[in-house]
PASEBA-1860 file (N, C-alpha, C; in nm, 3 decimals):
! residues 155
1> MTLSVFTI> 1.321/-1.224/-0.637/1.228/-1.151/-0.720/1.301/-1.037/-0.789 ~ 1.283/-1.023/-0.918/1.341/-0.913/-0.994/1.242/-0.799/-0.998 ~ 1.289/-0.680/-0.962/1.202/-0.564/-0.964/1.194/-0.507/-1.104 ~ 1.074/-0.468/-1.145/1.055/-0.404/-1.274/1.106/-0.261/-1.267 ~ 1.136/-0.206/-1.382/1.180/-0.068/-1.390/1.063/0.016/-1.442 ~ 1.037/0.124/-1.371/0.928/0.214/-1.408/0.986/0.352/-1.436 ~ 0.918/0.426/-1.520/0.954/0.564/-1.546/0.875/0.650/-1.447 ~ 0.944/0.737/-1.376/0.879/0.824/-1.279/0.877/0.965/-1.338
9> RQGQLPDL> 0.760/1.026/-1.334/0.745/1.162/-1.383/0.641/1.236/-1.299 ~ 0.639/1.367/-1.314/0.539/1.446/-1.243/0.403/1.428/-1.309 ~ 0.299/1.420/-1.226/0.163/1.410/-1.279/0.124/1.535/-1.355 ~ 0.043/1.515/-1.457/-0.001/1.625/-1.543/-0.152/1.616/-1.564 ~ -0.211/1.721/-1.619/-0.355/1.722/-1.641/-0.407/1.601/-1.719 ~ -0.335/1.550/-1.820/-0.385/1.430/-1.887/-0.396/1.306/-1.794 ~ -0.330/1.311/-1.678/-0.339/1.201/-1.580/-0.459/1.215/-1.488 ~ -0.535/1.321/-1.503/-0.643/1.354/-1.409/-0.734/1.235/-1.380
17> QTLVDFNQ> -0.791/1.172/-1.481/-0.887/1.065/-1.456/-0.820/0.945/-1.388 ~ -0.698/0.913/-1.426/-0.627/0.803/-1.362/-0.604/0.834/-1.214 ~ -0.562/0.956/-1.184/-0.538/0.994/-1.044/-0.668/0.992/-0.963 ~ -0.777/1.036/-1.022/-0.907/1.030/-0.955/-0.944/0.884/-0.930 ~ -0.929/0.800/-1.032/-0.961/0.658/-1.017/-0.875/0.593/-0.909 ~ -0.745/0.625/-0.907/-0.655/0.568/-0.806/-0.696/0.613/-0.666 ~ -0.730/0.741/-0.650/-0.772/0.790/-0.520/-0.901/0.721/-0.473 ~ -0.994/0.703/-0.563/-1.119/0.636/-0.527/-1.092/0.491/-0.487
25> AMALETEG> -1.008/0.423/-0.562/-0.976/0.284/-0.532/-0.903/0.273/-0.398 ~ -0.808/0.364/-0.373/-0.733/0.360/-0.247/-0.824/0.382/-0.128 ~ -0.914/0.480/-0.137/-1.005/0.509/-0.026/-1.097/0.390/0.001 ~ -1.143/0.326/-0.103/-1.231/0.211/-0.087/-1.156/0.092/-0.029 ~ -1.036/0.065/-0.079/-0.958/-0.049/-0.031/-0.911/-0.033/0.113 ~ -0.864/0.087/0.148/-0.801/0.104/0.279/-0.897/0.147/0.388 ~ -1.001/0.221/0.352/-1.091/0.275/0.454/-1.237/0.242/0.431 ~ -1.267/0.173/0.321/-1.406/0.142/0.290/-1.488/0.266/0.260
33> KELDSSIL> -1.424/0.373/0.213/-1.492/0.499/0.185/-1.512/0.517/0.035 ~ -1.630/0.565/0.000/-1.656/0.606/-0.138/-1.647/0.758/-0.143 ~ -1.554/0.808/-0.223/-1.533/0.952/-0.233/-1.624/1.013/-0.338 ~ -1.669/1.135/-0.312/-1.751/1.209/-0.407/-1.665/1.243/-0.529 ~ -1.703/1.194/-0.644/-1.623/1.208/-0.765/-1.602/1.353/-0.806 ~ -1.706/1.437/-0.793/-1.691/1.575/-0.837/-1.597/1.653/-0.744 ~ -1.606/1.629/-0.614/-1.517/1.697/-0.520/-1.374/1.648/-0.540 ~ -1.357/1.516/-0.555/-1.224/1.459/-0.575/-1.161/1.511/-0.705
41> TAGVTELL> -1.239/1.513/-0.811/-1.187/1.563/-0.939/-1.143/1.708/-0.927 ~ -1.222/1.790/-0.858/-1.184/1.930/-0.836/-1.057/1.939/-0.753 ~ -1.044/1.854/-0.652/-0.925/1.856/-0.566/-0.799/1.815/-0.639 ~ -0.808/1.711/-0.720/-0.691/1.666/-0.797/-0.654/1.774/-0.900 ~ -0.755/1.830/-0.966/-0.731/1.936/-1.064/-0.661/2.055/-1.000 ~ -0.706/2.094/-0.882/-0.646/2.207/-0.810/-0.496/2.186/-0.788 ~ -0.460/2.066/-0.745/-0.318/2.040/-0.720/-0.239/2.038/-0.850 ~ -0.294/1.978/-0.954/-0.224/1.971/-1.082/-0.202/2.111/-1.141
49> KNPSRGFY> -0.294/2.201/-1.115/-0.283/2.336/-1.171/-0.206/2.432/-1.082 ~ -0.185/2.396/-0.956/-0.120/2.487/-0.861/-0.006/2.416/-0.787 ~ 0.110/2.410/-0.849/0.222/2.336/-0.789/0.270/2.393/-0.656 ~ 0.231/2.513/-0.620/0.270/2.565/-0.489/0.205/2.484/-0.377 ~ 0.095/2.414/-0.406/0.026/2.330/-0.309/0.093/2.192/-0.295 ~ 0.164/2.151/-0.399/0.226/2.020/-0.399/0.227/1.964/-0.540 ~ 0.246/1.833/-0.550/0.251/1.772/-0.682/0.226/1.621/-0.671 ~ 0.192/1.563/-0.783/0.180/1.418/-0.795/0.302/1.364/-0.868
57> LVATQNDV> 0.343/1.245/-0.831/0.437/1.168/-0.911/0.364/1.044/-0.958 ~ 0.392/1.004/-1.083/0.333/0.882/-1.136/0.445/0.791/-1.186 ~ 0.422/0.662/-1.169/0.514/0.561/-1.220/0.447/0.497/-1.341 ~ 0.517/0.494/-1.453/0.459/0.435/-1.573/0.547/0.322/-1.625 ~ 0.481/0.234/-1.697/0.551/0.127/-1.767/0.479/0.109/-1.900 ~ 0.551/0.127/-2.008/0.491/0.118/-2.142/0.369/0.210/-2.153 ~ 0.384/0.333/-2.104/0.280/0.436/-2.109/0.155/0.404/-2.028 ~ 0.162/0.304/-1.942/0.051/0.271/-1.851/0.090/0.319/-1.712
65> VAGSLMIT> 0.000/0.394/-1.646/0.029/0.441/-1.511/0.012/0.325/-1.414 ~ 0.121/0.289/-1.348/0.122/0.175/-1.257/0.093/0.216/-1.113 ~ 0.129/0.339/-1.078/0.110/0.386/-0.942/0.134/0.535/-0.933 ~ 0.096/0.591/-0.819/0.114/0.734/-0.801/0.119/0.767/-0.653 ~ 0.165/0.887/-0.626/0.158/0.944/-0.491/0.150/1.094/-0.504 ~ 0.107/1.157/-0.397/0.095/1.302/-0.393/0.187/1.355/-0.283 ~ 0.249/1.468/-0.311/0.330/1.538/-0.212/0.264/1.671/-0.178 ~ 0.245/1.696/-0.050/0.206/1.828/-0.003/0.315/1.875/0.093
73> KEWSDWRN> 0.321/2.005/0.113/0.433/2.064/0.187/0.386/2.124/0.319 ~ 0.464/2.102/0.423/0.437/2.159/0.556/0.561/2.237/0.600 ~ 0.543/2.364/0.628/0.655/2.446/0.672/0.688/2.414/0.818 ~ 0.816/2.395/0.847/0.862/2.374/0.984/0.940/2.497/1.028 ~ 0.881/2.574/1.119/0.953/2.690/1.171/1.071/2.645/1.258 ~ 1.061/2.528/1.319/1.170/2.477/1.401/1.295/2.448/1.318 ~ 1.274/2.410/1.193/1.387/2.367/1.109/1.417/2.464/0.995 ~ 1.325/2.560/0.974/1.338/2.654/0.864/1.345/2.582/0.729
81> KEFWWIQS> 1.270/2.474/0.719/1.261/2.393/0.597/1.124/2.329/0.591 ~ 1.100/2.255/0.485/0.971/2.188/0.466/0.979/2.040/0.500 ~ 0.870/1.990/0.555/0.844/1.847/0.555/0.758/1.819/0.433 ~ 0.785/1.713/0.364/0.699/1.672/0.254/0.612/1.556/0.303 ~ 0.482/1.574/0.291/0.386/1.471/0.327/0.356/1.387/0.204 ~ 0.373/1.258/0.217/0.341/1.164/0.111/0.197/1.117/0.135 ~ 0.114/1.139/0.036/-0.028/1.108/0.049/-0.078/1.039/-0.077 ~ -0.199/0.987/-0.067/-0.270/0.930/-0.183/-0.183/0.829/-0.258
89> VYVAEPFR> -0.115/0.746/-0.184/-0.031/0.642/-0.245/-0.120/0.532/-0.300 ~ -0.099/0.497/-0.425/-0.175/0.386/-0.484/-0.092/0.320/-0.592 ~ -0.093/0.188/-0.589/-0.030/0.107/-0.694/-0.138/0.016/-0.749 ~ -0.156/0.020/-0.881/-0.257/-0.063/-0.947/-0.225/-0.210/-0.924 ~ -0.328/-0.289/-0.906/-0.311/-0.429/-0.865/-0.213/-0.509/-0.951 ~ -0.216/-0.498/-1.084/-0.122/-0.579/-1.162/0.026/-0.545/-1.139 ~ 0.052/-0.430/-1.078/0.189/-0.383/-1.060/0.238/-0.393/-0.916 ~ 0.157/-0.446/-0.829/0.196/-0.454/-0.687/0.308/-0.554/-0.666
97> RQGVYKQL> 0.391/-0.525/-0.565/0.505/-0.609/-0.527/0.612/-0.613/-0.636 ~ 0.619/-0.505/-0.715/0.720/-0.494/-0.821/0.813/-0.374/-0.800 ~ 0.804/-0.310/-0.685/0.893/-0.199/-0.655/0.845/-0.063/-0.701 ~ 0.716/-0.051/-0.733/0.663/0.078/-0.778/0.680/0.185/-0.670 ~ 0.633/0.156/-0.549/0.644/0.256/-0.443/0.792/0.286/-0.412 ~ 0.875/0.186/-0.413/1.018/0.207/-0.385/1.076/0.308/-0.483 ~ 1.042/0.297/-0.610/1.094/0.391/-0.709/1.031/0.529/-0.694 ~ 0.902/0.535/-0.662/0.837/0.664/-0.638/0.902/0.735/-0.520
105> YAAVKEIA> 0.925/0.662/-0.411/0.984/0.722/-0.292/1.128/0.769/-0.320 ~ 1.202/0.691/-0.396/1.338/0.732/-0.432/1.334/0.861/-0.514 ~ 1.236/0.875/-0.601/1.223/0.996/-0.681/1.187/1.116/-0.594 ~ 1.100/1.095/-0.495/1.066/1.202/-0.401/1.193/1.253/-0.333 ~ 1.272/1.161/-0.283/1.394/1.200/-0.212/1.493/1.270/-0.305 ~ 1.503/1.225/-0.428/1.593/1.287/-0.524/1.550/1.430/-0.556 ~ 1.420/1.450/-0.578/1.369/1.585/-0.605/1.393/1.676/-0.485 ~ 1.366/1.625/-0.365/1.387/1.704/-0.244/1.533/1.743/-0.228
113> ETQGNVCG> 1.622/1.651/-0.257/1.765/1.679/-0.245/1.806/1.792/-0.338 ~ 1.753/1.793/-0.459/1.789/1.900/-0.553/1.733/2.035/-0.510 ~ 1.618/2.034/-0.440/1.560/2.160/-0.394/1.632/2.214/-0.271 ~ 1.682/2.127/-0.187/1.763/2.170/-0.074/1.687/2.232/0.043 ~ 1.556/2.233/0.039/1.480/2.297/0.147/1.386/2.198/0.218 ~ 1.415/2.070/0.207/1.330/1.967/0.267/1.406/1.902/0.382 ~ 1.341/1.896/0.498/1.407/1.838/0.615/1.361/1.695/0.644 ~ 1.255/1.650/0.579/1.210/1.514/0.604/1.081/1.482/0.532
121> YRLYVEKE> 1.039/1.358/0.548/0.922/1.304/0.480/0.829/1.244/0.584 ~ 0.702/1.268/0.566/0.603/1.214/0.658/0.489/1.154/0.579 ~ 0.424/1.059/0.641/0.301/1.005/0.586/0.220/0.946/0.698 ~ 0.095/0.924/0.671/0.014/0.853/0.768/-0.037/0.726/0.703 ~ -0.058/0.626/0.786/-0.101/0.495/0.737/-0.202/0.441/0.838 ~ -0.301/0.373/0.787/-0.401/0.314/0.876/-0.334/0.214/0.968 ~ -0.379/0.208/1.093/-0.319/0.122/1.193/-0.321/-0.025/1.152 ~ -0.424/-0.064/1.079/-0.439/-0.205/1.040/-0.361/-0.240/0.913
129> NTTAQKTY> -0.311/-0.142/0.842/-0.244/-0.168/0.714/-0.098/-0.205/0.737 ~ -0.078/-0.326/0.789/0.057/-0.370/0.825/0.145/-0.393/0.702 ~ 0.085/-0.427/0.589/0.164/-0.446/0.466/0.231/-0.315/0.427 ~ 0.154/-0.206/0.427/0.212/-0.076/0.393/0.315/-0.034/0.497 ~ 0.287/-0.059/0.624/0.381/-0.022/0.729/0.515/-0.091/0.709 ~ 0.512/-0.218/0.673/0.637/-0.292/0.649/0.713/-0.233/0.531 ~ 0.640/-0.196/0.427/0.704/-0.135/0.311/0.776/-0.007/0.350 ~ 0.708/0.079/0.426/0.768/0.206/0.467/0.890/0.182/0.556
137> QNLGMHES> 0.879/0.086/0.648/0.992/0.055/0.737/1.110/0.002/0.658 ~ 1.083/-0.082/0.559/1.191/-0.139/0.477/1.265/-0.033/0.397 ~ 1.200/0.081/0.375/1.264/0.190/0.301/1.325/0.295/0.392 ~ 1.331/0.265/0.523/1.402/0.353/0.616/1.315/0.445/0.698 ~ 1.184/0.442/0.679/1.096/0.526/0.759/1.069/0.456/0.892 ~ 1.030/0.532/0.992/0.998/0.474/1.122/0.873/0.540/1.177 ~ 0.810/0.471/1.270/0.689/0.525/1.332/0.723/0.654/1.405 ~ 0.639/0.753/1.387/0.660/0.884/1.447/0.630/0.882/1.596
145> YYLMYEEY> 0.690/0.975/1.664/0.664/0.996/1.806/0.524/1.052/1.827 ~ 0.472/1.124/1.728/0.347/1.198/1.742/0.225/1.114/1.705 ~ 0.115/1.140/1.775/-0.016/1.091/1.734/-0.080/1.200/1.649 ~ -0.175/1.162/1.568/-0.242/1.259/1.484/-0.386/1.277/1.532 ~ -0.428/1.401/1.546/-0.566/1.434/1.581/-0.623/1.516/1.467 ~ -0.755/1.511/1.452/-0.817/1.589/1.347/-0.959/1.627/1.384 ~ -1.008/1.728/1.318/-1.148/1.770/1.329/-1.188/1.820/1.191 ~ -1.300/1.773/1.143/-1.349/1.815/1.012/-1.435/1.939/1.024
153> QNQ> -1.430/2.020/0.921/-1.511/2.140/0.916/-1.586/2.143/0.783 ~ -1.714/2.174/0.787/-1.796/2.189/0.665/-1.791/2.067/0.575 ~ -1.810/1.951/0.631/-1.809/1.828/0.550/-1.949/1.780/0.524
END
């Protein structure tokens, strides 16, 4: 299989609706959840306007957004550097199995290398999503030692 070449760039405000649509599609496909559009739109807008919180990367081909991911930052006092959390990964159906995520992940690592303050990359994946797990493993990631716990507030 020949992998397509995509242009990777940082997400911008004109990408807002596409990123909202991708997030809604991802939540529905992976968790069967319908996200509140107004809350999601506000959340995506907040990140696009405040890069200190993180950033989106988008993969395009012929000016069509094929996929995206979001990076948020977690400070590690143990390492005196940041972990970058990869979140909201979505590849539009016509572009799947063409190396979109592989190129997005390579761009994440390249940006982190230039910044010099990143000690690693983390993400979470649904236990049943074995296709995504294989993709992450094939790119050098491994299952973490840690389990994740959570509690929601004001939902």
